[in-house]
N, C-alpha and C positions, 0 to 999 in steps of 0.2 A: 481324280480324288474330289472330295470334296472340299470347300472351301474355309469351313472352320477346324479341319484338322491338319496337321504340317506345318503350322504354323508357330507354333509352340516350341521354344529352346530347349525342352527337356522331353519332346513329344519322342516317342518309339514309332518305326515305321517298319513292316516287312512285306519283302518283294519278293514275290513267286517261290517261297518257301516250299520245299520239300525235303522231308523227313521221314524216321519211321524208326525198326526196331529189328539190329539185323540185316536180314536181304528183304525186311517184309516195308513195304511203302506205304504209309498211313496217312501223312497230309501232301497234297497233291497239288502244290503251283498255287498258295493260300495267300493273299496278301492282304494286310489288317494293317489297321494305322491308329493308334492312341488319341483320343479328342481329349479338347480341353475341359473334361467332366467325367462319367463313367461309359467306358465303352463296354456294353458287355456282348457276351459270346456265348448264344445259344445250340443248341442242336439235339439230338436224339443221342442215347447211350453209343458207343463204340464211331462216332463222328470225325474223332480226333482234334475235339477241343482241349483236351488234356495234353495230348503228344504237342500239339501246336504253341502249346503253352510251357512247356518242358524245353523246345528250342528258343521259346525268347526270352528264358531266364539261365539258358547256356548249360543244361542239365541233358539235351540232346542234341547231337550235333547236327548243322543243316546240309543236306546234302547238295542242294544247289538255292541259287536264290540269294537275297542279301537283308542282312539286317542293320537299321541304322539308329543311333540314338541321335538328337539335336542335331542331325545331318551327316553325323560320321558315321561311316563304317564301320560297327563291333559284330560283324558275322565271324561266329566261331569262337569270340573270345572266353576264356576260362568263367567257370561260375563265380570264382573271385573277384576277378575284372567285372564283372557285368552287377555284381553285388556293388563294389566300390564306384561305381556309375550312379548307385542309387535308385537300381533296378532291383525291388524282393519279388519274390514269389512266396507266397504261403501256400503251404500244400494243403490236401484235402484233409489230412488227419492235424492239421495244425503244427506239424514239427516241432513239439512244445518236445522238454527232457521230462521227464515224468519224476523222475528221483530228487529232483532238483524242486527248490523254493519257487513261487511267484518271486520273488526278490531277485534269485540269481537267475531265473528265465530272462527278466527284461534286464539283467547287467548281459547278459551276454546279446541282447540285441544292440546294444550299444557300445560291444567291446572296443573299440576304436578312439570313441569320444571324451574329449578331455572335459565335456562336462555334464558325466554322464550322471551324477547323483540331481543337478537340475533337471535333468530331463524325465528322471524318474520319477522325482517331486510332482511336477508336470502332470505324469500319468496317473498319479495318485489323486492327485486333485480333479480332475477330469474323472476319475474311476473311482471314486470311493470304495467299492468292493472288494476290489484288488489291494486297496490299502489296508483293509481289512484283514487280508487273506495272506499278507505279504509274508507270512513264515509257514504256509503251508506248500506242501510237494504238490507239485502240478496235477498227480495220478489220483489226489484227493480233492480236486476240485470236481462241482458236474458239467457235463456239456457247454453249457450254455457260457460259465464261468471259464471252462478251456479254451471258447471260442475266444473271447472278449480276453483273455492273457494273448493268444496269440497274435490279434492286431493291436495291442497296446505295445507288445514286442517287436512288431515290425515299425509302429510309429515312434519307437525310442531312436531307431535309425533315422528318421526322417527321411525316408526314401522321395525319390521325384514320379516314380512309377512304384504302383502295388501292382501284381500281378495274382488274383484272387480267385484260386480253384474251388467252387463251390461251398465255400464259406458256412452256406446257411443248413448244411446238411444235417438233420436230424436234431433240428432246432424248432422249439414250439414257434406257433405263428407270432407271439408277442417278442421273444428273442430276435427272432428275423426283421421284425419291425427296428427293433433297436439296434440290432447289426449294419441294417441298411442306413439308418443315421449317421453311424459312426462313419461310414461309406464316405455318405454326404458331407460332414465334415472333412474328411479329410481331401476332398477335392476342392471345399472353401478353403484350405489351408494352400492352394496351388498345384497341390500333385495329381497325378494323371493315374485313374484306375481303369486297368482291364480284369474283366469280371466276368468268372464263367459259372452260368448257373441254371440250376432244372428248375427252379423256384421264378417261372417265366414272369407270371403276373406280379407277384412283386417287385422283382428287377423289372420290369418296363417301369415302374411308378420312378424308379431314380436315374432311368437309363438315359442321355445324351446321345448315343449311338449304338447302332445294331448290325452283328454279322449274324448269319446263321448258317451251321456249318451241317453239310450230310455228306457219308462216305468219304472225309475229309477233302472235301471241295466246296467252295463257298457259292451259297444257294442264294443268300439275299447281302445287301450291304445298305443300311440308310438309318434314318431316324426313324425312331418309335412311331412318328405319326405316319410315315411312309408304310412302315410294316402293316400297319392299321388298315390299310387300302388294300391288302392283301391276305383275303382271307384264307385262300387256297394254302399260303405258306404256313399262316398260323394255325391251321388245322393239321396239315401234312408232316409238318415238322417238327411245332411243338404243341400238337394236341389240346388247341384254344378253338373251340368251335363258337 
């Protein structure tokens, strides 16, 4: 492992993870570790990225291998226990409750917090658009507004690790830039981010460490600079020439 990873008390480390669905193994002995910044996971469709993310968040059982948080073994802990540790996954659809208002969705993000009103006030200061839409139902928001609400709801819980599964899907280029600005703000607050992205060029601008998966196996791990030296990997797995 690289020196800049594994030193943070809130880091997550997966060792030789094997998992899948039913009898079908999808992820084959994959090891990843969050860095003090943004850890990006790239790869073609069907490479096992989302399956791995579900194993990290407790949504899928780990068949073999081990998962650690801050050095403590949390392999196959429940989704609830992993959430309580401060590890939160944002699914591809954002996971919002469409019939609830912006304010109500934010409340659910900090259900156990004693200072929920203060946390929501901070979110409204950070994202004035959400304050303006506070009484609107989530289903009435635009795609970009729903993305913002999903990120804000996760921020309400003040997690130490964010697991983001293709948050830029369907967004305009301007909104993608805004999204990644938020991701950098999250990192600046001290949290780790593990990011799955198909928008490789944009994600590389904020990445601190990169993994490439293909067919459920790790094909590369290193810094964005090191990845840039492997034109064959960029072209074969990411479609960048």
